[in-house]
C-alpha angles and dihedrals in degrees: 000000000000130000096258092055091051092046092051089051093051091048091049090047091050092049092049091049091049091051091049091051092046091051092050092050092048091051093045097044102040100031099045115009101036106017093153112057144122097230109068130000123242116275090234090050089052092053093047092050099051095100089050091055089066103034100039107019098038091229095182097052093041090050090049092053093052094043092048094052093048096051096037089053089050092052094045092048093050089048092053093049091049090050094046097034097105092053094042090052092051092046096048095047091052095044113029090165091066091054089051091052091049091049088059089068089058089073093048112106102256094195086077089064090044089058091046092051091048092054096043095048104031117192094359120137088187090060091049090054092043091053094044090050092051092051090046095049093045094053094042089049095051088052094049094048091048088056093047095055093044097051109138117251090234089067091050095047092048091050092048093050087051090048090240107159143152119010091349090059089046094050098045103034114016101038096040090048091052096047099083089048093047092050089052088051088051092058093054094038090056092064091041093054092050091059092046096047090048091052091049091051094044091053099041098037093224127148111295145083091287092062091052090056092050090051093050089054091050091053098046 
Protein backbone atom coordinates (compact mmCIF):
# COMPACT_ATOMS: atom_id res chain seq x y z
CA UNK A 1 0.00 0.00 0.00
CA UNK A 2 1.65 3.24 -1.15
CA UNK A 3 1.69 6.59 0.60
CA UNK A 4 -0.98 8.18 -1.65
CA UNK A 5 -3.47 5.39 -0.89
CA UNK A 6 -2.91 5.76 2.85
CA UNK A 7 -3.27 9.52 2.58
CA UNK A 8 -6.56 9.22 0.66
CA UNK A 9 -7.95 6.84 3.28
CA UNK A 10 -6.99 9.24 6.06
CA UNK A 11 -8.66 12.13 4.23
CA UNK A 12 -11.81 10.06 3.66
CA UNK A 13 -11.88 9.02 7.32
CA UNK A 14 -11.50 12.64 8.46
CA UNK A 15 -14.32 13.76 6.17
CA UNK A 16 -16.66 11.05 7.42
CA UNK A 17 -15.81 11.95 11.01
CA UNK A 18 -16.49 15.61 10.29
CA UNK A 19 -19.87 14.79 8.69
CA UNK A 20 -20.83 12.61 11.65
CA UNK A 21 -19.94 15.37 14.15
CA UNK A 22 -21.83 17.91 12.03
CA UNK A 23 -24.91 15.67 11.96
CA UNK A 24 -24.71 15.11 15.72
CA UNK A 25 -24.46 18.86 16.40
CA UNK A 26 -27.39 19.52 14.05
CA UNK A 27 -29.63 16.97 15.77
CA UNK A 28 -28.64 18.12 19.25
CA UNK A 29 -28.98 21.82 18.51
CA UNK A 30 -32.13 21.99 16.38
CA UNK A 31 -34.05 19.07 17.85
CA UNK A 32 -33.55 19.76 21.57
CA UNK A 33 -31.89 23.13 22.23
CA UNK A 34 -33.42 25.32 19.49
CA UNK A 35 -36.49 23.42 18.25
CA UNK A 36 -38.20 26.65 17.11
CA UNK A 37 -36.05 28.70 14.72
CA UNK A 38 -35.99 30.18 11.25
CA UNK A 39 -32.61 28.78 10.23
CA UNK A 40 -32.93 25.02 9.93
CA UNK A 41 -35.92 22.72 10.50
CA UNK A 42 -36.04 20.09 13.23
CA UNK A 43 -34.57 16.73 12.20
CA UNK A 44 -37.78 14.94 13.18
CA UNK A 45 -39.76 17.37 11.02
CA UNK A 46 -37.49 16.61 8.09
CA UNK A 47 -38.06 12.88 8.48
CA UNK A 48 -41.84 13.34 8.70
CA UNK A 49 -41.88 15.57 5.62
CA UNK A 50 -39.89 13.26 3.31
CA UNK A 51 -43.03 11.90 1.54
CA UNK A 52 -44.28 15.47 0.97
CA UNK A 53 -41.00 16.41 -0.70
CA UNK A 54 -41.82 14.08 -3.57
CA UNK A 55 -45.60 14.47 -3.72
CA UNK A 56 -46.04 18.22 -3.09
CA UNK A 57 -42.65 19.86 -3.73
CA UNK A 58 -41.54 17.76 -6.74
CA UNK A 59 -38.12 17.20 -5.23
CA UNK A 60 -36.72 15.16 -8.12
CA UNK A 61 -37.69 17.65 -10.83
CA UNK A 62 -36.49 20.64 -8.78
CA UNK A 63 -33.22 18.86 -8.02
CA UNK A 64 -32.83 18.08 -11.72
CA UNK A 65 -33.21 21.78 -12.58
CA UNK A 66 -30.54 22.88 -10.10
CA UNK A 67 -28.14 20.10 -11.07
CA UNK A 68 -28.59 20.76 -14.80
CA UNK A 69 -27.85 24.47 -14.41
CA UNK A 70 -24.67 23.82 -12.41
CA UNK A 71 -23.15 21.22 -14.72
CA UNK A 72 -24.26 23.02 -17.88
CA UNK A 73 -22.61 26.20 -16.60
CA UNK A 74 -19.37 24.32 -15.88
CA UNK A 75 -19.40 22.78 -19.37
CA UNK A 76 -20.09 26.14 -21.05
CA UNK A 77 -17.45 27.88 -18.94
CA UNK A 78 -14.83 25.26 -19.84
CA UNK A 79 -15.79 25.54 -23.52
CA UNK A 80 -15.42 29.34 -23.43
CA UNK A 81 -11.98 29.08 -21.82
CA UNK A 82 -10.90 26.47 -24.37
CA UNK A 83 -12.01 28.67 -27.28
CA UNK A 84 -10.36 31.78 -25.81
CA UNK A 85 -7.33 30.09 -24.25
CA UNK A 86 -4.83 31.21 -26.91
CA UNK A 87 -5.84 34.85 -26.52
CA UNK A 88 -5.95 34.58 -22.72
CA UNK A 89 -2.44 33.12 -22.62
CA UNK A 90 -1.07 35.94 -24.80
CA UNK A 91 -2.82 38.63 -22.76
CA UNK A 92 -1.71 37.33 -19.37
CA UNK A 93 1.90 36.80 -20.45
CA UNK A 94 2.09 40.37 -21.70
CA UNK A 95 0.33 41.89 -18.71
CA UNK A 96 0.76 39.92 -15.48
CA UNK A 97 -0.54 42.91 -13.53
CA UNK A 98 -3.95 42.45 -15.16
CA UNK A 99 -4.04 38.87 -13.98
CA UNK A 100 -3.15 39.89 -10.43
CA UNK A 101 -5.99 42.42 -10.46
CA UNK A 102 -8.47 39.85 -11.77
CA UNK A 103 -7.35 37.36 -9.16
CA UNK A 104 -8.41 39.78 -6.42
CA UNK A 105 -12.05 39.33 -7.47
CA UNK A 106 -11.71 35.62 -6.75
CA UNK A 107 -11.64 36.47 -3.03
CA UNK A 108 -14.72 38.69 -3.28
CA UNK A 109 -17.86 37.07 -1.83
CA UNK A 110 -19.70 35.96 -4.97
CA UNK A 111 -22.94 35.39 -3.04
CA UNK A 112 -23.31 39.18 -3.06
CA UNK A 113 -23.56 39.10 -6.87
CA UNK A 114 -25.92 36.12 -6.65
CA UNK A 115 -28.31 38.19 -4.55
CA UNK A 116 -28.01 41.17 -6.94
CA UNK A 117 -28.75 39.00 -9.99
CA UNK A 118 -31.70 37.45 -8.18
CA UNK A 119 -33.22 40.88 -7.54
CA UNK A 120 -32.40 42.32 -10.98
CA UNK A 121 -33.82 39.35 -12.89
CA UNK A 122 -36.51 38.15 -10.54
CA UNK A 123 -37.92 34.76 -11.42
CA UNK A 124 -35.66 34.21 -14.44
CA UNK A 125 -34.06 30.80 -14.96
CA UNK A 126 -32.06 32.29 -17.83
CA UNK A 127 -30.55 34.85 -15.45
CA UNK A 128 -29.66 32.04 -13.06
CA UNK A 129 -27.88 30.16 -15.85
CA UNK A 130 -26.18 33.35 -17.09
CA UNK A 131 -24.89 34.18 -13.62
CA UNK A 132 -23.61 30.63 -13.08
CA UNK A 133 -21.87 30.62 -16.48
CA UNK A 134 -20.17 33.94 -15.70
CA UNK A 135 -18.86 32.65 -12.35
CA UNK A 136 -17.78 29.35 -13.86
CA UNK A 137 -15.97 30.99 -16.78
CA UNK A 138 -14.22 33.46 -14.49
CA UNK A 139 -12.85 30.84 -12.10
CA UNK A 140 -11.74 28.48 -14.88
CA UNK A 141 -10.08 31.41 -16.70
CA UNK A 142 -8.18 32.40 -13.58
CA UNK A 143 -6.97 28.82 -13.16
CA UNK A 144 -5.83 28.64 -16.79
CA UNK A 145 -4.06 32.00 -16.72
CA UNK A 146 -2.28 31.04 -13.53
CA UNK A 147 -0.98 27.91 -15.28
CA UNK A 148 0.04 29.93 -18.33
CA UNK A 149 2.27 32.31 -16.37
CA UNK A 150 3.79 29.57 -14.19
CA UNK A 151 4.79 27.32 -17.09
CA UNK A 152 8.25 25.92 -16.24
CA UNK A 153 11.17 27.16 -18.33
CA UNK A 154 12.06 23.55 -19.18
CA UNK A 155 8.86 23.29 -21.20
CA UNK A 156 9.61 26.53 -23.01
CA UNK A 157 13.19 25.55 -23.79
CA UNK A 158 12.14 22.13 -25.07
CA UNK A 159 9.48 23.64 -27.32
CA UNK A 160 11.93 26.25 -28.60
CA UNK A 161 14.52 23.59 -29.48
CA UNK A 162 11.85 21.68 -31.43
CA UNK A 163 10.78 24.87 -33.23
CA UNK A 164 7.27 24.67 -31.74
CA UNK A 165 5.69 28.12 -31.76
CA UNK A 166 2.40 29.96 -31.98
CA UNK A 167 -0.83 28.02 -31.74
CA UNK A 168 0.98 24.70 -31.99
CA UNK A 169 3.02 25.62 -28.90
CA UNK A 170 -0.16 26.67 -27.12
CA UNK A 171 -2.03 23.49 -28.03
CA UNK A 172 0.73 21.03 -27.16
CA UNK A 173 2.41 22.78 -24.24
CA UNK A 174 0.45 25.54 -22.51
CA UNK A 175 -3.01 23.99 -22.78
CA UNK A 176 -1.97 20.45 -21.85
CA UNK A 177 0.09 21.73 -18.92
CA UNK A 178 -2.91 23.69 -17.60
CA UNK A 179 -5.44 20.83 -17.77
CA UNK A 180 -4.61 19.09 -14.44
CA UNK A 181 -4.81 22.37 -12.54
CA UNK A 182 -8.06 23.32 -14.24
CA UNK A 183 -9.59 19.95 -13.36
CA UNK A 184 -8.62 20.54 -9.74
CA UNK A 185 -10.31 23.93 -9.96
CA UNK A 186 -13.45 22.32 -11.41
CA UNK A 187 -13.64 20.08 -8.36
CA UNK A 188 -13.63 23.09 -6.02
CA UNK A 189 -15.84 25.13 -8.34
CA UNK A 190 -18.48 22.41 -8.29
CA UNK A 191 -19.13 22.90 -4.55
CA UNK A 192 -18.87 26.69 -4.85
CA UNK A 193 -21.53 26.81 -7.57
CA UNK A 194 -23.91 24.67 -5.53
CA UNK A 195 -23.84 27.28 -2.76
CA UNK A 196 -24.31 30.20 -5.17
CA UNK A 197 -27.14 28.58 -7.10
CA UNK A 198 -28.98 27.63 -3.91
CA UNK A 199 -28.67 31.23 -2.70
CA UNK A 200 -29.95 32.51 -6.06
CA UNK A 201 -32.95 30.17 -6.03
CA UNK A 202 -33.66 30.91 -2.37
CA UNK A 203 -33.75 34.68 -2.94
CA UNK A 204 -35.64 34.67 -6.24
CA UNK A 205 -37.97 31.74 -5.37
CA UNK A 206 -37.61 30.23 -8.84
CA UNK A 207 -37.77 26.53 -9.61
CA UNK A 208 -34.93 24.64 -8.00
CA UNK A 209 -33.70 23.05 -4.82
CA UNK A 210 -33.13 26.45 -3.18
CA UNK A 211 -36.82 27.36 -3.46
CA UNK A 212 -37.77 24.07 -1.77
CA UNK A 213 -35.53 24.97 1.15
CA UNK A 214 -37.20 28.38 1.35
CA UNK A 215 -40.68 26.83 1.36
CA UNK A 216 -39.63 24.42 4.10
CA UNK A 217 -38.57 27.34 6.29
CA UNK A 218 -41.84 29.14 5.65
CA UNK A 219 -43.86 26.12 6.76
CA UNK A 220 -41.85 25.39 9.89
